[in-house]
C-alpha positions in Angstrom: 78.7 101.5 99.1 79.9 99.3 101.9 82.3 102.0 103.3 80.0 104.9 102.6 79.0 105.5 106.2 82.5 105.4 107.6 83.4 109.0 108.4 86.4 110.4 106.6 89.0 111.9 108.9 91.9 114.3 108.4 95.1 114.2 110.4 95.2 118.0 110.6 98.7 118.6 112.0 100.2 116.5 109.1 98.1 118.1 106.3 98.8 121.6 107.6 102.3 121.4 109.1 102.9 125.1 109.3 104.0 128.0 107.1 106.4 126.8 104.4 105.5 123.2 105.3 108.3 123.2 107.9 106.5 120.9 110.2 106.2 123.2 113.2 102.8 121.6 114.0 104.4 118.3 115.1 106.5 120.3 117.6 103.5 122.2 118.8 105.0 125.4 117.5 102.8 126.9 114.9 101.4 130.3 113.8 97.9 130.9 115.2 96.6 132.6 112.2 97.8 129.8 110.0 96.2 127.2 112.2 92.8 128.9 112.5 92.5 129.7 108.8 93.3 126.1 107.8 91.1 124.7 110.5 88.1 126.8 109.4 88.5 125.4 105.9 88.6 121.8 107.1 85.7 122.3 109.4 83.7 123.7 106.5 84.7 120.8 104.3 81.8 118.2 104.1 84.2 115.6 102.8 85.6 115.2 106.3 83.5 114.0 109.3 86.4 114.0 111.7 89.5 116.1 112.5 92.7 114.9 114.3 94.9 117.3 116.3 98.0 117.3 118.4 99.0 119.6 121.2 99.3 123.4 120.8 101.6 125.2 123.3 99.6 128.5 123.2 96.8 128.5 125.7 95.1 131.2 123.7 95.3 129.2 120.6 93.9 126.1 122.4 90.8 128.2 123.5 90.2 129.4 119.9 90.6 125.9 118.5 88.2 124.5 121.2 85.6 127.2 120.4 85.6 126.3 116.7 85.5 122.6 117.3 82.5 122.9 119.7 80.4 124.4 116.9 81.6 122.1 114.1 79.7 118.8 114.7 82.9 117.1 113.6 84.3 114.1 115.5 87.6 114.9 117.2 90.6 112.7 117.9 93.9 113.8 119.6 97.4 112.4 119.0 100.0 112.4 121.7 102.6 110.7 119.5 104.2 113.9 118.0 104.9 115.1 121.6 106.2 111.6 122.5 108.5 111.3 119.5 109.8 114.9 119.6 110.5 114.5 123.3 111.4 118.1 123.4 112.6 118.5 127.0 114.5 115.2 126.8 113.4 114.3 130.3 111.9 110.9 129.4 113.7 107.9 128.0 112.8 107.2 124.3 111.2 104.0 125.5 108.5 106.2 127.1 105.4 104.1 128.0 107.3 100.8 127.5 110.4 101.8 129.5 111.4 99.1 132.0 112.7 101.9 134.2 109.8 102.7 136.5 110.7 106.3 137.0 110.9 107.0 133.3 107.7 105.0 132.6 105.7 107.0 135.1 107.0 110.3 133.6 105.7 109.1 130.3 102.3 108.3 131.7 102.0 111.6 133.5 102.8 113.4 130.2 100.0 111.6 128.5 97.6 112.4 131.3 98.4 116.1 130.9 97.8 115.8 127.1 94.5 114.1 127.8 93.3 117.3 129.6 94.1 119.3 126.5 92.3 116.7 124.3 89.3 117.0 126.6 89.1 120.7 126.0 88.7 120.0 122.3 85.9 117.5 122.9 88.1 114.6 121.7 86.4 111.2 121.9 89.6 109.4 121.0 93.2 109.8 122.2 96.1 108.0 120.5 99.5 107.2 122.1 102.6 105.5 120.8 104.2 102.7 122.7 107.7 104.3 122.7 110.9 103.0 121.3 111.7 99.3 121.8 114.5 99.3 124.3 115.9 96.1 122.7 116.4 97.9 119.4 120.0 97.9 118.4 120.9 94.9 120.7 122.1 91.7 119.2 119.2 89.2 119.0 119.7 86.9 121.9 118.2 85.8 125.2 119.1 89.1 126.7 117.3 91.2 124.1 114.3 88.9 124.4 114.3 89.5 128.1 114.5 93.3 127.7 111.7 93.2 125.1 109.5 91.2 127.5 110.1 93.6 130.2 109.1 96.5 127.9 105.9 94.7 126.9 104.9 94.4 130.6 105.8 98.0 131.3 103.7 99.1 128.4 100.7 97.0 129.7 101.1 98.7 133.1 101.2 102.2 131.5 98.1 101.5 129.3 96.1 100.2 132.3 96.5 103.5 134.0 95.9 105.5 130.8 92.8 103.5 129.9 91.4 104.4 133.3 92.2 108.1 132.8 90.6 108.0 129.4 87.4 106.4 130.8 87.1 109.1 133.4 87.1 111.6 130.5 84.7 109.5 128.4 87.4 108.8 125.8 88.7 105.8 124.0 92.4 105.1 124.1 94.2 104.1 120.9 97.6 102.6 120.6 99.2 103.6 117.3 100.9 100.8 115.4 104.1 102.5 114.3 107.1 101.3 112.3 109.3 98.9 114.1 112.5 98.6 112.1 115.9 100.1 112.5 117.8 103.1 110.9 120.0 100.8 108.8 116.8 99.5 107.1 115.4 103.0 106.6 112.8 102.7 109.3 113.4 105.1 112.2 110.7 104.9 114.9 111.8 101.4 116.1 108.5 101.3 118.1 107.7 98.3 120.3 104.2 98.3 118.8 105.2 97.7 115.6 104.6 94.2 114.5 100.9 93.2 114.3 101.5 90.0 116.3 102.8 92.2 119.2 99.9 94.6 118.8 97.5 91.6 118.9 99.1 90.2 122.0 98.9 93.6 123.7 95.2 94.0 123.0 94.3 90.4 124.0 96.1 91.0 127.3 94.4 94.3 128.1 90.9 93.5 126.7 91.1 90.2 128.6 91.4 92.3 131.8 88.2 94.1 131.0 89.7 97.3 129.5 87.0 97.7 126.8 87.9 101.3 125.8 91.3 100.5 124.4 92.1 99.7 120.8 94.4 100.3 117.9 95.2 102.9 115.2 96.5 101.2 112.1 97.7 102.7 108.8 98.8 101.5 105.3 102.1 103.3 105.3 103.3 102.0 108.6 102.3 98.4 108.1 104.0 98.5 104.7 107.2 99.7 106.4 106.8 96.8 108.8 106.7 94.4 105.8 103.0 93.6 106.4 99.9 93.9 104.3 96.1 94.0 104.4 95.9 90.5 105.8 96.7 91.8 109.3 93.3 93.6 109.5 91.5 90.2 109.8 93.6 89.5 113.0 93.3 93.0 114.4 89.6 93.5 113.5 88.2 93.3 117.1 90.5 96.0 118.3 90.6 98.4 115.4 89.5 101.9 116.5 90.8 104.0 113.6 92.3 103.4 110.1 94.8 105.6 108.3 95.5 105.8 104.6 99.0 107.1 104.2 101.9 106.8 101.9 105.5 105.8 102.6 108.8 105.6 100.8 110.9 102.6 101.6 114.3 103.8 103.0 113.0 107.1 104.2 111.0 106.0 107.2 107.7 107.3 108.5 107.6 110.5 106.5 104.0 110.0 105.1 104.5 112.0 101.9 101.8 112.9 99.3 100.6 110.2 97.1 102.6 110.1 93.9 105.8 111.3 95.5 109.0 109.9 94.1 109.6 106.4 95.4 106.0 106.0 96.7 105.3 102.4 97.9 101.5 103.1 98.2 99.2 103.7 95.2 95.6 103.0 94.1 96.0 99.2 94.0 97.4 99.0 97.6 94.6 101.3 98.9 92.0 99.2 97.1 93.3 96.1 98.7 93.1 97.6 102.2 89.6 99.0 101.5 88.4 95.5 100.6 90.0 94.1 103.7 88.1 96.7 105.8 84.8 95.8 104.2 85.4 92.2 104.9 85.8 92.8 108.6 82.7 95.1 108.6 84.8 98.0 109.8 82.6 100.9 110.8 85.1 103.4 112.2 86.8 106.4 110.7 89.0 106.2 107.6 91.6 108.9 107.9 93.8 110.7 105.4 97.4 111.1 106.7 99.6 113.0 104.2 102.3 115.6 104.8 103.1 118.2 102.1 106.7 119.4 101.8 108.5 122.2 100.1 106.2 124.1 97.7 103.4 121.6 97.8 99.9 123.1 98.5 98.3 121.4 101.5 94.8 121.8 100.2 95.7 120.1 96.9 97.7 117.3 98.6 94.9 116.3 101.0 92.1 116.4 98.5 94.0 114.3 96.0 94.5 111.8 98.9 90.8 112.0 99.9 89.8 111.4 96.2 92.0 108.3 96.1 90.4 107.0 99.3 86.9 107.5 98.1 87.6 106.0 94.7 89.2 102.9 96.2 86.3 102.5 98.6 83.8 102.8 95.8 84.7 99.7 93.9 82.9 96.4 93.1 85.5 94.5 95.1 84.6 96.5 98.2 80.9 96.1 97.6 81.4 92.3 97.0 83.4 91.8 100.2 82.0 89.1 102.5 81.1 89.8 106.1 83.6 88.6 108.6 83.3 84.8 109.1 80.6 84.3 106.4 80.9 81.2 104.3 78.1 79.6 102.3 77.7 75.8 102.9 75.4 74.1 100.5 74.5 71.3 102.8 73.2 73.7 105.4 70.6 74.9 102.8 70.0 71.5 101.1 70.4 68.9 103.8 71.5 65.3 103.6 67.9 64.3 104.7 66.3 66.3 101.9 68.8 64.8 99.4 67.9 61.3 100.6 64.2 62.1 100.1 64.8 62.8 96.5 66.2 59.4 96.0 63.3 57.9 97.8 60.9 59.8 95.5 62.8 58.5 92.4 62.3 54.9 93.7 58.7 55.2 95.0 57.3 57.6 92.5 59.2 57.4 89.2 56.7 59.5 87.3 56.6 62.3 89.9 59.1 64.6 88.3 57.3 64.5 84.9 54.0 65.2 86.6 55.5 68.1 88.6 56.9 69.6 85.4 53.6 69.1 83.5 51.5 71.1 86.1 53.9 74.0 86.7 52.8 77.4 85.6 54.7 78.7 82.6 55.1 82.3 81.5 52.8 83.6 78.8 55.8 85.5 77.4 59.3 84.2 77.6 61.0 87.5 78.4 58.3 90.0 79.5 60.8 92.9 79.6 62.8 91.5 76.7 65.6 90.4 79.0 66.7 87.1 80.6 69.1 85.8 83.3 69.3 82.0 83.1 71.4 79.8 85.4 73.5 77.3 83.4 73.9 73.8 85.0 74.7 71.3 82.3 78.5 70.9 82.7 78.7 67.5 84.5 76.9 65.7 81.6 79.9 66.7 79.4 82.4 65.4 82.0 83.2 68.9 83.0 83.4 68.9 86.8 86.5 71.0 87.6 86.1 74.3 89.5 89.4 76.0 90.1 91.9 73.5 91.5 89.2 71.0 92.5 88.9 68.5 89.7 85.4 67.1 90.7 83.7 70.0 92.5 80.6 69.8 90.3 80.6 66.0 90.7 79.4 66.3 94.3 75.7 66.2 93.5 74.4 67.3 96.9 76.6 70.4 96.8 76.0 71.1 93.2 72.2 70.6 93.4 72.0 72.6 96.6 73.7 75.6 95.0 71.3 75.4 92.0 68.2 75.2 94.3 69.6 78.1 96.4 69.7 80.3 93.3 66.2 79.3 92.1 64.5 79.6 95.5 66.2 82.7 96.9 67.0 85.0 93.9 65.1 86.6 91.0 66.8 84.8 88.2 64.5 84.0 85.3 65.2 80.3 85.2 67.5 77.3 84.7 69.2 75.7 81.7 70.2 72.1 82.5 70.3 68.5 81.5 67.3 66.1 82.1 68.7 64.7 85.4 69.0 68.1 87.1 65.7 69.4 85.8 64.0 66.3 87.2 65.8 66.8 90.5 64.8 70.4 90.7 61.2 69.4 90.0 61.3 66.8 92.9 62.7 69.4 95.2 59.9 71.8 94.2 57.4 69.0 95.1 59.0 68.7 98.6 58.8 72.4 99.2 55.1 72.4 98.4 54.5 69.2 100.4 55.9 71.0 103.5 53.4 73.9 102.9 55.8 76.2 101.2 55.4 78.1 97.9 57.0 76.3 95.0 59.8 78.1 93.1 59.2 76.7 89.6 56.1 78.6 88.6 56.9 81.3 86.0 60.5 80.1 85.8 62.0 79.5 82.4 63.3 75.9 82.1 65.6 75.2 79.2 66.8 71.7 78.3 70.4 71.2 77.3 70.3 68.9 74.2 73.7 67.9 72.8 76.2 66.6 75.4 78.2 63.9 73.7 81.3 66.1 73.2 82.9 64.7 76.4 85.8 66.7 77.7 89.0 65.0 76.9 87.5 62.4 74.5 89.3 61.6 71.3 86.3 62.9 69.2 85.2 65.6 71.6 84.1 67.8 68.8 81.5 65.3 67.7 78.6 66.6 69.8 75.3 64.9 69.4 72.0 65.2 71.3 72.0 62.9 74.3 70.0 64.6 77.1 66.9 65.7 75.3 67.2 64.0 71.9 64.6 66.1 70.0 62.6 69.2 70.1 59.5 67.1 70.5 60.9 65.8 73.8 61.5 69.4 75.0 57.8 70.1 74.3 56.6 66.9 76.0 58.5 67.7 79.2 56.7 71.1 79.3 60.0 73.0 79.0 60.3 76.5 77.6 63.1 75.9 75.1 66.4 74.2 74.4 70.1 75.0 74.4 72.5 73.8 71.7 76.3 74.1 71.6 78.5 74.2 68.5 82.3 74.4 68.7 84.7 75.1 65.9 88.5 75.5 65.6 89.3 78.5 63.4 92.0 77.6 60.9 91.1 73.9 60.9 92.3 70.7 62.5 91.8 67.0 62.1 88.4 67.1 63.9 87.0 69.6 61.4 84.5 67.0 60.1 83.1 66.5 63.6 82.5 70.2 63.9 80.7 70.1 60.6 78.6 67.1 61.7 77.7 68.8 64.9 76.7 71.9 63.0 74.3 69.9 60.9 72.7 68.3 64.0 72.3 71.6 65.7 70.6 73.0 62.6 68.2 70.0 62.6 67.4 70.6 66.3 66.8 74.3 65.6 64.2 73.3 63.0 62.6 70.8 65.3 62.2 73.5 68.0 60.8 75.9 65.4 58.2 73.3 64.5 57.1 73.1 68.1 57.1 76.9 68.5 59.9 76.8 71.0 63.0 79.0 71.3 66.5 77.6 70.6 69.4 79.1 72.6 72.5 78.4 70.4 76.0 78.8 71.7 78.5 79.1 68.9 82.1 78.9 70.3 85.3 79.4 68.6 87.9 77.2 70.4 91.6 76.4 70.3 93.1 73.0 71.0 95.6 73.2 74.0 97.5 70.6 76.0 94.7 70.5 78.5 91.8 70.4 76.1 89.7 72.8 74.1 89.7 76.4 75.4 87.3 79.2 74.3 88.9 81.5 71.8 88.0 85.1 72.9 89.5 86.9 69.9 86.9 89.3 68.6 87.2 88.3 64.9 86.7 84.6 65.6 83.7 85.2 67.9 82.2 87.3 65.1 82.8 84.5 62.6 81.2 81.9 64.9 78.1 84.2 65.3 77.8 84.4 61.6 77.7 80.7 61.2 75.2 80.1 64.0 72.9 82.8 62.7 72.2 80.9 59.5 71.0 77.6 61.0 67.5 76.2 60.3 64.6 77.2 58.1 63.3 79.8 60.6 65.3 81.9 63.0 62.5 83.9 64.7 62.9 82.0 68.0 66.7 81.8 68.1 68.7 83.4 70.8 72.5 83.4 70.8 74.8 82.7 73.8 78.1 84.4 73.3 81.2 84.9 75.5 82.2 88.4 76.4 85.3 89.6 74.6 87.2 92.8 73.8 85.4 95.2 71.5 82.1 93.4 72.2 80.2 96.2 70.3 81.5 94.7 67.1 80.2 91.3 68.1 76.8 92.8 69.0 76.6 94.4 65.5 77.3 91.1 63.8 73.8 89.8 64.3 70.2 91.0 64.9 69.5 88.0 67.2 69.0 88.6 70.9 72.3 87.8 72.8 72.8 86.3 76.2 76.3 86.6 77.6 78.0 83.5 79.0 80.0 83.5 82.2 82.9 81.1 81.4 85.1 79.2 83.9 84.8 79.9 87.6 87.3 82.3 88.9 86.1 82.4 92.5 85.8 86.2 92.1 82.5 86.8 90.4 82.8 90.5 90.7 84.8 90.5 87.4 82.0 88.6 85.7 79.5 91.1 86.9 81.5 94.0 85.6 81.9 92.1 82.2 78.1 91.9 82.1 77.7 95.6 82.8 80.1 96.4 80.0 78.6 93.8 77.6 75.0 95.0 78.1 76.1 98.4 76.9 77.5 97.0 73.7 74.2 97.1 71.7 70.4 96.9 72.0 70.4 93.2 71.2 72.4 92.2 74.2 69.6 91.0 76.4 71.0 89.2 79.4 73.1 86.4 80.7 73.3 82.6 80.7 75.8 81.9 83.4 76.7 79.0 85.6 80.0 78.3 87.4 80.7 81.9 88.3 77.4 82.0 90.1 77.3 78.5 91.6 81.0 78.5 92.7 81.6 82.1 93.7 84.2 81.5 96.4 82.7 81.5 99.8 79.8 83.8 98.9 76.1 82.9 98.7 75.3 81.9 95.1 71.9 83.6 95.4 73.5 86.9 96.2 75.6 86.8 93.0 72.7 85.6 90.9 70.6 88.5 92.3 73.3 91.0 91.5 73.5 89.8 87.8 69.7 89.9 87.7 69.7 93.5 88.9 72.4 94.4 86.3 70.3 92.9 83.5 66.8 93.9 84.4 67.3 97.2 86.2 70.6 98.3 84.5 72.1 98.6 87.9 75.8 99.4 88.1 78.0 96.5 89.5 78.4 98.3 92.8 74.6 99.1 93.1 73.8 95.5 92.2 76.2 94.0 94.8 75.0 96.4 97.5 71.4 95.4 96.9 72.2 91.7 96.6 73.9 91.7 99.9 70.5 91.9 101.5 69.6 88.3 100.6 73.0 86.8 101.5 72.5 84.1 104.1 68.7 84.5 104.2 66.4 81.5 104.0 68.4 79.1 106.0 67.2 75.9 104.5 65.2 74.9 101.4 62.4 73.4 103.5 62.2 76.0 106.2 
């Protein structure tokens, strides 16, 4: 799992606030026996690799805590914020480290330095501070308030310069906690200067730019939510993120960090999952902390372990495993260059028979599916005038990009083969020739090549349902081109429409092609689709009953069905579909969503529907998988099919080939 190696941390003084959950811990007033008993349990808990403390007033308790921590092998962090916010002696202005008053600011700094000494006795590697209250809070927004805020920002920078130096002397990192920045009338009470992510970013850029490399940020879900921000801020704050907190909040009650599931909770599994994916995308390697505060009769052990379970569950999802590394984006033309594309055209002109020759001498498999399973890349859409991907109407019409993605999958992943029209199969053969000409190992040997036959059902045409062979016209041609089989599509509108006769005519032609392929001893991959007419064309009907009916019709085509495979869309209750035929089934991928993780999970579910579900024939969700490397997605699907890997296991393993093999001809 992407976030498996991130240590889990517990904000101890929140989870164990004191007898009766009265929050004496945040005020440094807490029963020693309570503290040590709870600390012993946490230190023995293998679920946590780090523990976070705040100040204890008792010198004796400090020594006992230090002794236990020394022998625990747990990472330790220390929080100064509770002391800052409580401000018990009331000798320091609430603006604290950001106070424009120099006397007050220095007092705030000196208090933190004293707390650092205590943190050092615990072996803390990380110390967190709060910025202090924004001195402009409550002022009308005008030039004067802006001036006060600017002064506060500069005062905070000055304080942190000193504290970063003090932390460095003690071999510590200094973290600035991003707190809530609103006002009491909005139900947000800290009114911290650091606060908004743009201000936190400006602070870090200023101080890191001065060479203070041991300073960073502590960011949490609850507080960013109170600030009206979401997981998108992590991409901006990534270079400065020291620690990440999973906490809850209740809008209108401020920074109380209640248990998950508390009345009015703004944070739940969906929000945590979004943040976990954002962390994975920035390759975050630091601690992930649980920050929850039991109240009333709530049992601290129960509250924190529920929270830890939610964190681990959210971190262990396919979306997290799928997350792209920071800055990664697959560019087809980097792999398949303009120069190589031009060479293909030159080969077409100078050596018009070369593609046929290359196909004739390629090594074919002795057995179509040695382990009884297949993963085939589908690339026959443009020949039916289907070029849209998402909002881009002609994405598949850019041949360099489209072909480059196909070649990337064939050359860099373990997919079994390609299903395509004659133009693309010829181009793939020419590219294979160029690879071998450069001294490389060709990628077509032992690959399954399937010719797509009927493509006259042009998308948007008046008689779209009249779908005749137009790429490879006969089974004999499939044999002559040394291909391994052919794919045929039949579409039908349940309930009937005016194009019924064209669906029946297509059905007859598909049956004839199945017989021709049987005569040649070649497999037919038949795709029976129930469809519905919409304002934007025919759309696949995923209702289980209609899918079953389409399967029944396709199963009876031709005089011999021993070499027939079915290509079927995944739908609800797919076990019923699998039971409707004894034919081997390949799952199709459908329209590109830009998030192929959902497709991978559908395949995992579909493969468990019955013993005759034998793989996948998938195109757009592999080739146009957002910004990811198509080879990585193809590899993940291959692992799901051939090794029965889970979606998470498959994506984790597939990440290893993401971005490898920089160019086709390297």
